[in-house]
N, C-alpha and C positions, 0 to 999 in steps of 0.2 A: 261471525263478523259479516257474512254475506247477507244474512237475513235482516240486519238492522242498517238503515240508512244513516250515514255519518256525515253531518254537516259541520265542517270546521273551517269555514272560509276565513274568519278573522285570524285564526291561528296560522293558516297558510300565508295570509298577507303579512303577518308579523315576521314569519320566517324570511319571506322575500325582502321585506324592508330592512331586516337586520343584516342581510347579506348585501344590501345596496344593489340589487339587480332589478331589471325591468321584467314586466310580465312576459314579454317576448322571449327573454333569455331563459326564464324559468320554464316557460311552456316548451321551449326547445329541449331543455334538459330532461323534462318529464315526458317528451314525445307526445304532446297534445297541442291543440291550437291555442293561440293567445285568447281568442274569444271564449273558448271553453274554460280556460283558467280564470277569466274575468267572471264568468257565471259562478264558478266554484267559490271565489273570494267573496262574492255577494250572497253566498248561501242559497243560490238558486239551482245548484246542482250538488248532489252528494259526492263524496269520495268513494270511488270503487276500490275493491280489494287490490286490483293491480296497481292503481294509483297510490294507494297507501304504501304498498311494498316499494314502489319506485321512490316515493318521498323518503322512506327509511333508508334506502340504499344510497341515494344521491346526497341527501342533506343530513343524514344521521338523526332523523326525527324519531322520537319515542312514540310508538304506535299507541300505547296506553294513554299517553298524554293527549293525543289527538282524539281518542275515543271518549275520554272522560274529562276533558279540559275544564268545562264549566260546572261539572257536577257538584264539587265542594262549595263553590261560591253560590251556586243556585240555591242549594238547600239553606244556606245562611241568609240569603236575600229573602227567601220565603219566610224565615223566622222574623226578619226585620219588619216586613210588611204585614205580618200577622199581629203586630202590636196594635192595640185599640186606637192609638193615635193615627195609624196609617192604614188600618184595615179596609177603609172604603175608597182608597185612592186608585186601586187597580182593578179592572174588571176580570182579569185572569192572570195566568202565569207567563203568557207569551212575551210581554214586555220585559219580565225578569230574565227570561231566556236570552232575549236579544241584548239586554244590558250585560249579562254575564259573558256572552260570546263576543260581542263587538267592542266592549269597553271594560276589560277585566280590571284595569287600574281604578276606574271609577267605581266599579262594583266593590272592590276591596276597600276603597275609601268610605263608601256608604256603610259597609259592615263594621269597619273600625269606629266610625263616628257613632253608630248606634250602640256598639259595645261600650264605648266610653260613657255614653249617656246613661245606660243602665247601671254601670258600676258607680257612676257619680251619684245617681239617685239613691242607690243602696247605701252609699257612704254617708250621704246627707241624712238619711233616715236613722242610721246608727248614731250619728253625732247628735241628732235631736233627742234620742232616748238618753244619751249620756248626759246632755245638758239638763234634761228634765229630772234626772235621778230616778227614773222608773225602773228600779231593779238593776241587776248587774249589766254592764254594757256588753254587747256582743263583741266578738274578737275583732271584727273589722272596724268597730268604733273605737276600741281601746288601742288598737295597733294597726297601722296601715299594712297592706299586703307586702310592700317592700320591706317593712320591718320584720314581718313574719318570715319571709324568705331569708333575710339576713340572719335571723336567730337560728333557723334550722340549719343553714350551711355553716355557721360559725361553731356549732356544737357537734360537728361530725368531721370525720377525715375528708380531706379533699381528694382522696384517691377513689376514683369511680372505675371499678374493674371492667364493666361492660364497655364503657367508652374507650378505655385503653386498649382492650382487645380488638375492638372495631377499628380503631385508628391504626394499629399495627397491621391488621389484615388489609386495610385500604392502601397503606404505604407499600406493603409487599407486592401489591398488584400493579403499582406504577413502574414504568420502565426505568426511570431514574429519579427517585424521590429527592435526591440531593440537588437536583437542578432547580435553581431559584424560580424558574418559570414553570415548574411542574404542575402547580395547582391551577395556574391560568390556562395551561394547555388542556388540563382535564376538563375545566369548565367549558372551554371552546369545543373540544372534540366530543365529549360525552353528553353535554347538556346544551350545546349551541349558544353558550353565554360568552360574550366578549367583555373584557375589562377595559375601562377607560378612566383616566385621571382627569378630573375637571378642575378648572381654576376657581379661585375663591369667589369671584364675583358671580359665577354661575351657580355654585352650590355653597353659599356662605355659612349655613348653619347645620350641615349634616356631615357625618364622617363617611357614610356609605349609603347607597340607595340602589335597589335592584328594580329596573324597569321591565315589567312583564311584557309590555307591548313590543319593545325593540329587542328584548332579550339581552340587555346590557347591564353590567354592574358598574356603577359610577363610584369612584373613590375621590375624596377631597385631596387637593394638593396641600392642604394645611398639614397633613400628616407626614411624619418622617417616613423614610423608606421602610423601616421595620414595622411601623404601624400600618402602612399601606399593605404590606405583605400579610399582616395579621388579619386585616379586614377581608382579604381574599380567602385566607384560611377559614375564617368564620363562615363565609358563604359556602365553601366546600364542605365544612363540617355539617352545616344545616341540611345540605342535600344528601351527603353520603353516609352520615352517621346518625341519621334521624331515628332509626329504630333503636339503636343502643341508648340514645339520650332519652327516648320515651320510656324505656325499661327502667333507667335510673330515676326518672322523674316519678314513676309509680312508687318507688321506694321512699319518697319524701312525704312526710305528713303535712299536707297543706290544705287549708280550709276553703279557699276560693279559687275560681278560675283565673282571676287576675294574678293571684300568687303563683299559680302553676305556670302562667305565661312568663312571669318575671323569672321564675326558677329555670324555665327552659332557655331563656336568654343567657343566664349564668352558666348553665351546662354547655351551651354552645361555645361560650368563650373558653371553658375548660377543654372542650374537644379540640378547639383550634390550637391551643397550646400543645396538646398531645400530638397533633399533626406536625407542627413546626419543630418540636423538640421530641423525637421518638424516645419512648421510655428507656429502653436498654442503652441506647447510645448516649442519651443525656445523663443517665445515672453513672455510666462508666466514666464519662468526661468529668462530671462533678467530683467524683471520688478521686480521679487522677490529678485534678488541679486543686485539691483541698477546698472545694466549694468556692473558688474565686469567681464571683458573679461577673466581674468585668471580662474575664477570659471566656467564660461560658457564653456571654452575649455576643462576643466577637466571633467565636467559633460557630455558633448557630445562626448568625445574622439576625439576631433579635434585639429587643431593647433591654435595658437593665430591669425594668419592671416585669417584663415577660419572663426573663430568666429567673428572677427572684420568685415569682409566683409559681413557676414550674417546680422549683425546689420544694415547695410545700406539698406537692402532689405525689412525691415519690415514696409511697408507703405500701408497695406491693408486698404481701407476705413472702418472706424468703429472699426478697431482692429490694430492700428498702434503703433509703438514704437517712440522714439525720432527721429527727422530727422537727422540722422548721415550722415556724408560724410567721405571719406577716400582717402588717397593719399600715394603712395609708391614711394620712390626715391632710387637711388643707391649712391655709394660713391662719384661719380662725380657730383651729384646734378641733374642727368637726371630724369625726371618724368616718371615713368614706367606705372603707371595707376592711374586713379582717378575715384571714384565711389560716387554716392549719388546726384542725380539731385535735390531732394527736400532738402532745407536747405543749399545747398552748394553755396556760393556766388561767382560765376565765375568771375564777373567783379571786385568786390571789394577785393576778396581774391585770388590773383593770385597763391599763393602757391610757389612763387619763392623767398620770402624774406629769406635771410640767417639767420635771427634772430629766425626763427621757431625752436621749439625744436626737430623737426624731423631730423635736421642736427646735433644737439647736441647729439641725441641718438646714432649716429654712433660712437661717442667717448666713449659711456658707454654701451657696448653690454649687452643685457639681462635685462636692467633696464627699468622700465616704468616711463616716465617723463610726468607730467601733469602741465598745466599752463593755465592762461587766457591771451589771446592776444587781442589787440585793434588796429583797422585799423584807418587810418587818418580821416575817417568820423564818428569815435566814435562807430562803431559797434564792439561788443565783441563776442569772440568765445572761447569755451573750447577746448583745443587740448590735445590729449593723444598720445604719441609716444613711439615706442619700435623697436628694431632691429629684423630682421627676418633672420634666418640662411637658406642658400640654401641647396642643396643636399649634403650629406656626401662626403667628398673628401679624397682620399688616401694621405698618407704622401708625401709631396713635391708639392702638387697641392694647389693653392691659394683658400681659402674658399670664396664663394660668400655670401656677407652680404649686405642686403638692410635695409631700415628703413621705417616703416609704421606710418602714422599720421591718427588718427581717431578723429573726432571733431563734434561739434554741436554748436548751439547758446548758449551763456553763460548762459542765463536765463533758458533755458531748461536743460542745463547741471547741474543745481543745484540738479536735481533728481538723479544724479549719484554719486558713491563713489568718483570719481575723482573731481567732482565739489565741493563736500563738503570739500575735502581735501585742495583745493586751494582757498577757499572762502575768506580768509583774506589776501591773497597775492595781491600785486600790479600787474595790468595787464601789459604785455610786449607790448610796442609800436612797431608795425610792419608796413610794407608797402605792396603794391601789386606787388612788383618787383622793383629792383633798377632803371630801366629805366623810370619808371613812378612815383617813390616815390620822394617827395620833402622835406622829413625830413632832417633838417640840423644837422650837428655834429654827424652823425651816424657812429659808429666805424665799423659797419659791411658792409658798402656800398661797392659793388663790381664793379658797373658801374656808369657812370655819367648819370644824368637824361636828357631825350631828351627835356624837357620843359624849361631848364635853361641854360644860357651861363656860361662858366667856366672862372676862372682866371681873374676876373675883378679887383682885388686889389693886387698888388705885395707886399704890406706892411703887408698883413694878411695871415696867414697859418691856415687852419682849421684842425679839427681832422680827417676828411676823406681824402682819396687820391684824391678826386674830389671835389674841392671847388666851390661853386656857391653863 
């Protein structure tokens, strides 16, 4: 470290601004003159070994971060300006170094913009081939990266052993993981990141934003208390569990970098749930209350959706819960997400039947609806549905409301409070989607079946709009 001069003035300035202290106060704490600190912040003087150690001791600064702060973004910026469109813009790399050091947020914005430009160009190229009919369309043309990630995650268990192990190790190292402020304290003490809730007019269209310049994590006041805590947990997971998430990501078969990036976001959300609802404690509580989701969310200070999603992840060999699956839809019937590879019948249970109680739940906000459903092949499932409220909306803005369905095999569901409540009720006959369903006389049919001809008898009118 002594042989290499380290210029990290912008980082030192961001640390000082984040602490809201003057140059004089910081210089006094570091036992140097204010004028010397001013030269350091302007990158006119390097950081000595003694000063690095002093910064680490006084302000809990990560020395490796100071040494390599701009390395990652600098390499990516070089890639951006190597593009033929920009290759003649810069005489050398010095301006890129200055950009990466002095304005890391701007550098990150340039990198993101260029990445989006390249991915958009590739997608348009694929769509052109698809429209022209020149042979089979590539994967990205036939299916968007988000669709690819959804398909991969829907067809496997949502239990990720490396993430669960890393989350347990992290929680074990905390002095009091049950403290509601434990994650915020960890961010502040270990990473120098403070958390601040911003009003709607300041951050109207974001849930969370991390500002690298001021080392502050901004959370929108639109979110409920549970969702605010979840966003903090997501930031902690991204920092503390990154290695475990990368290992799990390598196990997913994804074709593009965009798909990998989307999958990493999804794994981070999984990791955050593992932090807020520790595996062993949550499993014991779930079994103890017969999987009552309302009790679980109150006990762990989470939302209904978070507790329900966590139930789908409890599939550790030798210590597993019931094989739950989950599905969320919006008011138009669009499927937003589906979780639970184990126990979720993808082929037989399409999730598109309008007779499912998840559609009825949208008409009865806040109520939990439970029933047993039966598919044409006589398979039975317990389904529990409830609406989810989106971010808080000011007067005049339409509230976002979706519905969540949680279910499992009906026989396994007898161990739940919901299964016992509907044990004596008749099962609701459903299909795997109107296009594939051949049930006759269905009042809920929305589309004709592809397997049957329609309108064969003009003398007969059936109950459905599509007679066969």
